[in-house]
VMD Tcl script that draws the C-alpha trace (Angstrom):
set ca {
  {46.54 44.14 220.17}
  {49.60 42.08 219.47}
  {52.73 43.47 217.87}
  {55.49 42.26 215.59}
  {58.49 43.58 217.48}
  {61.38 42.14 215.44}
  {62.17 40.07 212.35}
  {65.47 38.51 211.40}
  {67.39 36.17 209.14}
  {69.55 33.63 210.97}
  {71.70 30.81 209.58}
  {71.56 27.37 211.17}
  {74.91 25.56 210.98}
  {75.21 23.36 214.10}
  {78.98 23.88 213.96}
  {78.56 27.38 215.50}
  {76.97 25.95 218.66}
  {79.51 25.36 221.46}
  {80.06 21.64 221.89}
  {79.55 20.83 218.21}
  {82.19 22.66 216.21}
  {85.12 22.71 218.60}
  {88.04 24.59 217.09}
  {86.39 24.57 213.68}
  {83.72 26.93 215.01}
  {86.34 29.70 215.15}
  {86.27 29.82 211.35}
  {82.73 31.18 211.62}
  {83.43 33.64 214.44}
  {81.80 36.55 212.57}
  {78.60 34.55 212.41}
  {78.78 33.55 216.08}
  {79.31 37.16 217.13}
  {76.43 38.32 214.93}
  {74.11 35.64 216.33}
  {74.90 36.80 219.85}
  {74.17 40.38 218.81}
  {70.88 39.23 217.29}
  {70.03 37.51 220.58}
  {70.63 40.79 222.41}
  {68.31 42.54 219.95}
  {65.63 39.95 220.71}
  {66.17 40.52 224.44}
  {65.64 44.26 224.01}
  {62.46 43.62 221.96}
  {61.05 41.37 224.73}
  {58.84 39.06 222.64}
  {56.39 36.76 224.37}
  {56.54 34.39 221.37}
  {59.15 33.61 218.71}
  {58.09 32.22 215.34}
  {60.84 30.32 213.51}
  {60.45 29.38 209.83}
  {62.78 26.48 209.02}
  {63.67 24.66 205.79}
  {64.64 21.60 207.83}
  {61.31 21.15 209.59}
  {59.02 18.68 207.77}
  {58.35 20.26 204.37}
  {55.26 19.34 202.36}
  {54.59 20.07 198.70}
  {51.01 21.23 199.17}
  {50.85 22.95 202.59}
  {52.83 25.08 205.00}
  {53.10 22.93 208.12}
  {52.95 24.30 211.68}
  {54.16 22.16 214.58}
  {51.11 21.28 216.67}
  {52.77 19.75 219.73}
  {51.97 21.72 222.92}
  {55.52 21.21 224.18}
  {58.51 20.93 221.85}
  {61.90 19.54 222.77}
  {65.06 19.33 220.74}
  {68.73 18.51 220.99}
  {71.90 18.43 218.93}
  {72.77 14.87 219.98}
  {72.97 13.81 216.34}
  {75.79 16.35 215.95}
  {77.65 15.07 219.01}
  {76.60 17.75 221.49}
  {74.85 17.30 224.83}
  {72.62 20.35 224.33}
  {68.87 20.24 224.86}
  {66.09 22.85 224.78}
  {62.39 22.71 225.59}
  {59.63 25.21 224.82}
  {55.92 25.62 225.28}
  {54.19 26.16 221.95}
  {51.90 29.13 221.46}
  {49.02 27.02 220.18}
  {46.60 29.95 220.21}
  {48.80 31.91 217.79}
  {49.48 28.80 215.67}
  {45.74 28.20 215.32}
  {45.15 31.87 214.48}
  {47.80 31.78 211.74}
  {46.20 28.64 210.32}
  {42.76 30.31 210.33}
  {44.04 33.50 208.68}
  {45.79 31.43 206.00}
  {42.67 29.47 205.19}
  {40.72 32.73 204.90}
  {43.28 34.04 202.39}
  {43.41 30.79 200.40}
  {46.90 29.77 201.57}
  {47.17 26.03 202.26}
  {48.36 25.22 205.79}
  {48.15 22.35 208.25}
  {48.74 22.12 211.99}
  {50.67 18.91 212.66}
  {49.03 18.01 215.96}
  {50.46 14.81 217.52}
  {48.14 12.23 215.91}
  {48.52 13.79 212.44}
  {52.28 14.00 212.89}
  {52.44 10.31 213.81}
  {50.32 9.42 210.78}
  {52.80 11.17 208.52}
  {55.80 9.86 210.47}
  {56.89 13.38 211.38}
  {59.22 13.54 214.40}
  {57.89 15.81 217.15}
  {61.17 17.47 218.11}
  {62.92 20.60 216.91}
  {64.90 20.30 213.70}
  {68.37 21.86 213.64}
  {67.13 24.69 211.43}
  {64.95 25.81 214.32}
  {67.21 24.68 217.16}
  {70.32 26.68 216.22}
  {68.68 30.15 216.12}
  {66.63 29.56 219.29}
  {69.72 28.23 221.06}
  {71.41 31.60 220.72}
  {68.23 33.49 221.62}
  {67.53 31.32 224.67}
  {71.11 31.77 225.85}
  {70.28 35.48 226.30}
  {66.51 35.54 226.70}
  {64.33 32.83 228.21}
  {61.58 31.74 228.57}
  {59.41 32.49 225.56}
  {56.81 30.52 223.71}
  {57.57 29.08 220.30}
  {55.74 28.60 217.01}
  {57.69 26.25 214.73}
  {56.78 26.67 211.04}
  {57.99 24.61 208.11}
  {59.26 26.37 205.02}
  {56.68 26.49 202.22}
  {57.56 25.43 198.67}
  {54.93 27.44 196.80}
  {55.28 30.50 194.61}
  {56.67 33.80 195.85}
  {53.10 35.07 196.02}
  {51.97 32.16 198.21}
  {55.01 32.44 200.48}
  {54.65 36.18 200.93}
  {50.91 35.84 201.57}
  {51.63 33.32 204.33}
  {53.80 35.98 205.96}
  {50.89 38.42 205.69}
  {48.70 35.81 207.41}
  {51.22 35.63 210.26}
  {51.10 39.42 210.57}
  {47.31 39.47 210.70}
  {47.24 36.77 213.37}
  {49.89 38.60 215.41}
  {47.91 41.84 215.24}
  {44.81 40.09 216.60}
  {46.73 38.38 219.41}
  {47.87 39.80 222.72}
  {51.53 38.88 222.24}
  {54.70 40.66 221.32}
  {56.18 38.44 218.59}
  {59.53 38.03 216.82}
  {59.71 36.24 213.45}
  {62.95 34.47 212.53}
  {63.67 33.18 209.02}
  {66.15 30.33 209.46}
  {68.13 29.78 206.30}
  {71.58 29.42 204.83}
  {72.40 31.00 201.48}
  {74.38 29.32 198.70}
  {75.88 25.93 199.51}
  {78.26 26.19 196.52}
  {80.68 29.00 197.25}
  {83.94 27.02 197.09}
  {85.25 23.85 195.43}
  {85.12 22.03 198.79}
  {81.57 23.18 199.58}
  {79.04 20.46 200.54}
  {77.19 20.74 197.21}
  {80.23 21.45 195.04}
  {81.19 24.76 193.45}
  {79.09 27.03 191.27}
  {80.03 30.62 190.39}
  {76.35 31.52 190.66}
  {76.56 30.97 194.43}
  {78.42 34.23 195.10}
  {76.14 36.14 192.71}
  {73.04 34.83 194.48}
  {74.35 35.62 197.95}
  {75.37 39.16 197.02}
  {71.94 39.79 195.47}
  {70.04 38.51 198.53}
  {72.20 40.38 201.05}
  {71.84 43.59 199.07}
  {68.06 43.13 198.79}
  {67.80 42.68 202.56}
  {69.86 45.80 203.22}
  {67.49 47.82 201.03}
  {64.29 45.90 201.89}
  {63.88 45.40 198.15}
  {61.33 42.63 197.62}
  {61.27 43.36 193.87}
  {64.94 42.40 193.60}
  {64.11 39.01 195.13}
  {61.19 38.58 192.73}
  {63.46 39.27 189.76}
  {66.03 36.61 190.71}
  {66.50 34.27 187.78}
  {65.19 30.73 188.29}
  {68.43 29.29 186.90}
  {70.51 31.38 189.29}
  {68.45 30.23 192.27}
  {68.75 26.58 191.29}
  {72.47 26.80 190.55}
  {73.18 28.52 193.87}
  {71.92 25.53 195.87}
  {70.48 27.23 198.95}
  {67.73 26.79 201.54}
  {67.14 30.34 202.74}
  {65.14 32.16 200.07}
  {61.68 30.78 200.87}
  {61.91 31.44 204.63}
  {63.14 34.97 203.85}
  {60.14 35.68 201.61}
  {57.75 34.28 204.25}
  {59.35 36.48 206.91}
  {59.21 39.57 204.68}
  {55.50 38.99 204.14}
  {54.99 39.49 207.88}
  {56.44 43.00 207.47}
  {53.91 44.07 204.82}
  {52.81 47.64 205.53}
  {55.52 48.15 208.16}
  {58.47 50.47 207.73}
  {61.69 48.69 208.60}
  {65.17 49.59 209.68}
  {67.25 46.81 208.16}
  {70.80 45.91 209.15}
  {72.92 43.01 207.92}
  {75.02 42.12 210.94}
  {77.37 39.74 209.14}
  {77.94 37.65 206.05}
  {80.60 35.02 205.47}
  {81.08 31.63 203.82}
  {83.86 29.87 205.75}
  {82.78 26.34 204.84}
  {81.55 27.04 201.31}
  {78.05 27.89 202.61}
  {76.80 31.47 202.86}
  {75.82 32.54 206.39}
  {74.01 35.88 206.67}
  {72.66 37.38 209.89}
  {70.26 40.28 209.45}
  {67.93 42.13 211.79}
  {64.84 43.97 210.58}
  {63.47 46.40 213.15}
  {59.85 47.57 212.68}
  {59.58 51.36 213.05}
  {55.89 51.98 212.37}
  {53.24 51.46 209.72}
  {53.38 53.25 206.40}
  {51.51 53.10 203.08}
  {54.91 53.32 201.39}
  {55.79 49.96 202.97}
  {52.99 48.13 201.13}
  {55.32 45.93 199.11}
  {52.99 43.16 197.93}
  {51.99 44.84 194.67}
  {55.62 45.63 193.88}
  {56.51 42.00 194.55}
  {53.81 40.86 192.12}
  {55.05 43.35 189.50}
  {58.54 41.89 189.86}
  {57.19 38.35 189.51}
  {55.34 39.32 186.32}
  {58.44 41.05 184.96}
  {60.52 37.91 185.50}
  {57.80 35.75 183.97}
  {57.57 37.93 180.86}
  {61.35 37.96 180.48}
  {61.49 34.18 180.80}
  {58.78 33.60 178.21}
  {60.25 36.06 175.75}
  {63.52 34.13 175.85}
  {62.12 30.59 175.85}
  {63.04 28.21 173.05}
  {60.53 26.88 170.53}
  {60.75 23.49 172.28}
  {59.77 24.98 175.65}
  {57.10 27.16 174.05}
  {55.55 24.06 172.53}
  {55.61 22.21 175.88}
  {54.06 25.17 177.70}
  {51.38 25.64 175.06}
  {50.51 21.95 175.15}
  {50.11 21.93 178.95}
  {48.13 25.16 179.06}
  {45.75 23.96 176.33}
  {45.20 20.55 177.93}
  {44.79 21.79 181.51}
  {42.48 24.61 180.45}
  {40.36 22.83 177.82}
  {41.20 19.11 177.89}
  {42.32 19.31 174.24}
  {45.62 17.97 172.90}
  {47.49 20.65 170.93}
  {48.45 20.07 167.32}
  {52.14 20.21 166.33}
  {53.20 23.48 164.71}
  {52.80 23.95 160.98}
  {55.10 24.05 159.19}
  {57.04 21.71 161.43}
  {60.43 23.28 162.35}
  {63.36 21.34 160.94}
  {64.75 20.71 164.44}
  {61.52 18.92 165.39}
  {61.18 16.76 162.30}
  {63.34 13.89 163.52}
  {62.48 11.27 166.11}
  {63.98 11.04 169.60}
  {63.21 10.30 173.19}
  {62.15 13.42 175.10}
  {61.82 14.36 178.77}
  {59.67 17.30 179.84}
  {60.19 18.79 183.30}
  {57.91 21.22 185.13}
  {59.01 23.34 188.09}
  {56.99 25.60 190.37}
  {58.52 27.88 192.94}
  {61.93 26.37 192.21}
  {60.75 22.82 192.98}
  {59.91 19.93 190.70}
  {56.21 19.81 189.76}
  {56.33 16.93 187.28}
  {58.69 15.09 184.95}
  {57.80 12.44 182.37}
  {59.75 11.25 179.37}
  {60.53 8.54 176.87}
  {63.93 6.93 176.47}
  {63.22 6.13 172.84}
  {60.90 7.79 170.30}
  {57.25 6.72 170.43}
  {55.75 9.40 168.14}
  {56.20 10.33 164.47}
  {58.34 13.37 165.32}
  {59.94 15.31 168.17}
  {57.13 17.86 168.26}
  {54.49 15.23 169.01}
  {56.85 13.60 171.53}
  {57.11 16.94 173.37}
  {53.35 17.49 173.35}
  {52.57 14.03 174.71}
  {55.26 14.04 177.39}
  {54.60 17.61 178.55}
  {50.93 16.76 179.10}
  {51.89 13.57 180.94}
  {54.33 15.47 183.16}
  {51.56 17.91 184.06}
  {48.72 15.49 184.80}
  {50.07 11.93 184.99}
  {53.22 12.04 187.10}
  {52.20 9.74 190.00}
  {54.30 11.74 192.47}
  {52.15 14.86 192.14}
  {48.56 15.98 191.88}
  {47.61 17.09 188.34}
  {48.48 20.70 187.55}
  {45.46 22.95 188.16}
  {44.49 25.90 185.92}
  {45.43 28.46 188.58}
  {49.00 27.07 188.64}
  {49.72 27.54 184.93}
  {51.16 31.04 185.19}
  {53.78 29.86 187.69}
  {55.07 26.76 185.90}
  {58.60 26.82 184.46}
  {59.45 24.27 181.76}
  {62.50 22.53 180.38}
  {62.75 19.99 177.56}
  {65.52 17.41 177.16}
  {65.93 15.73 173.77}
  {67.87 12.49 174.12}
  {70.51 11.10 171.81}
  {70.27 7.37 171.05}
  {71.53 5.34 174.03}
  {74.73 3.32 173.66}
  {75.80 0.31 175.75}
  {78.90 0.81 177.92}
  {81.15 -1.75 179.50}
  {81.72 -0.08 182.88}
  {80.83 2.94 185.05}
  {84.17 4.49 184.08}
  {82.54 5.44 180.78}
  {80.06 7.72 182.59}
  {80.20 11.39 183.57}
  {77.13 12.60 185.52}
  {77.46 16.11 184.10}
  {77.65 15.01 180.46}
  {75.88 11.65 180.22}
  {72.58 10.31 181.43}
  {72.47 6.66 182.47}
  {70.12 3.75 181.86}
  {70.34 0.62 184.01}
  {68.65 -2.59 182.85}
  {67.91 -5.88 184.54}
  {65.48 -7.92 182.50}
  {62.26 -5.95 182.15}
  {63.30 -3.45 184.82}
  {64.72 -0.21 183.49}
  {65.84 2.90 185.37}
  {66.92 6.18 183.79}
  {68.52 9.32 185.17}
  {69.14 12.48 183.19}
  {72.58 14.15 183.26}
  {73.57 17.36 185.04}
  {71.04 17.12 187.86}
  {71.33 19.20 191.03}
  {72.83 17.18 193.87}
  {74.03 14.32 191.66}
  {77.77 14.79 191.49}
  {79.24 11.29 191.19}
  {78.78 8.27 188.96}
  {78.01 6.17 192.02}
  {75.13 8.46 193.02}
  {73.83 8.49 189.45}
  {73.75 4.71 189.12}
  {72.34 4.23 192.63}
  {69.40 6.56 191.95}
  {68.72 4.90 188.58}
  {68.72 1.50 190.31}
  {66.23 2.70 192.92}
  {63.94 4.08 190.23}
  {63.93 0.67 188.56}
  {63.59 -1.28 191.82}
  {66.93 -3.00 191.25}
  {69.08 -3.84 194.28}
  {72.51 -2.30 194.64}
  {74.25 -5.68 194.44}
  {72.35 -7.03 191.43}
  {74.30 -7.06 188.13}
  {72.92 -4.64 185.53}
  {73.51 -3.60 181.96}
  {74.55 0.02 181.57}
  {73.84 2.47 178.77}
  {74.64 6.12 178.43}
  {73.13 8.95 176.43}
  {73.52 12.69 175.97}
  {70.82 15.32 175.96}
  {70.20 18.68 174.38}
  {68.47 20.78 177.01}
  {66.07 23.53 176.03}
  {64.84 26.15 178.50}
}
mol new
graphics top color blue
foreach p $ca { graphics top sphere $p radius 0.5 }
foreach p [lrange $ca 0 end-1] q [lrange $ca 1 end] { graphics top cylinder $p $q radius 0.2 }
display resetview
């Protein structure tokens, strides 16, 4: 039988690799030292295969992707370093994980070379995988590799994928280490890459504490708004890695945590110490998910409740919900409305109207919520088994007003509309990752198919956001 001999969380900033960061790397010395200690732990565990789950490998909305190239190479040339690595893939284990996932109803795909080419997926190692294995290979080499892309499903789906990895490992002949590659909040300081948000520190402290205590319920209870505001890439790989430890008692140690560049870097090692019924965490995870869901719904606004009810009725029965009677005063007027759906912290649909098209706001919400669920061309229609995991928000727009120049915009306060003849592009205000007026206008232009150098008319509007 195979054995899971070690699990870990590792950050992936290229700056900590010699030859990339130069003197700047010294600012993250705690992380470098912890990564070298982690590499020594891997050496002592003597794995035949290392599985790395990366948020920077090709990520798909509907499947967890597994690199299907028999030999995988990578370098940090794009970061200015002459550092290369090459590994043989453990294709037997990759195929076994894929088979276990399909048996458990978890969507996966092995990106073998022809499929990867069809989807224009590069064959090499992404930096999220490269950085952790660089430190491991510097101490312990050779080993075979399984490169896994981060999933974007629900906590249940992510954790179940980890359980599929564990089952496949048990049935193999290999000693295996599982590494979750992920940075925590990218918004710890004003000069951070994604800007500053006070939620970043709160998120990082909560995740680090949960790892110390192996508390999957604490992760399940994390507020959706906190996760989004933190701006991170590590939570999903962590949950996938923890799923591989289902039923296994763990000695957990956080080797380091710091945020020298405004991004949280945590290094943690999770040492399996035997199987135990007390370590069956899946049901506790699901209880935490249900607790968070109930709390969210009990606090949702009437606007969001109407959107959710409309989607659930239409997806379940095909019927369009009636507006509430009596109609609340706040819904009696007319306005443009955008309805957004998220699942697992990622957009699942968004449709709206810039101007009112219905007799009242209630009917505008109903129509646009249904459209966001089943008619957004970027996504497959929401299925009935997804309904419990959808999170909604509703934006009610103020009337748009023409403006003379971009100086009249503020991406946090105002949404923007760009017009060129019949082409119209709109972008809502206060969106994650949109921090400047230039970015806001550029995205709105792209949505309308208007070139960056083509003159446009600009309008701005404000929104009232309901969650």
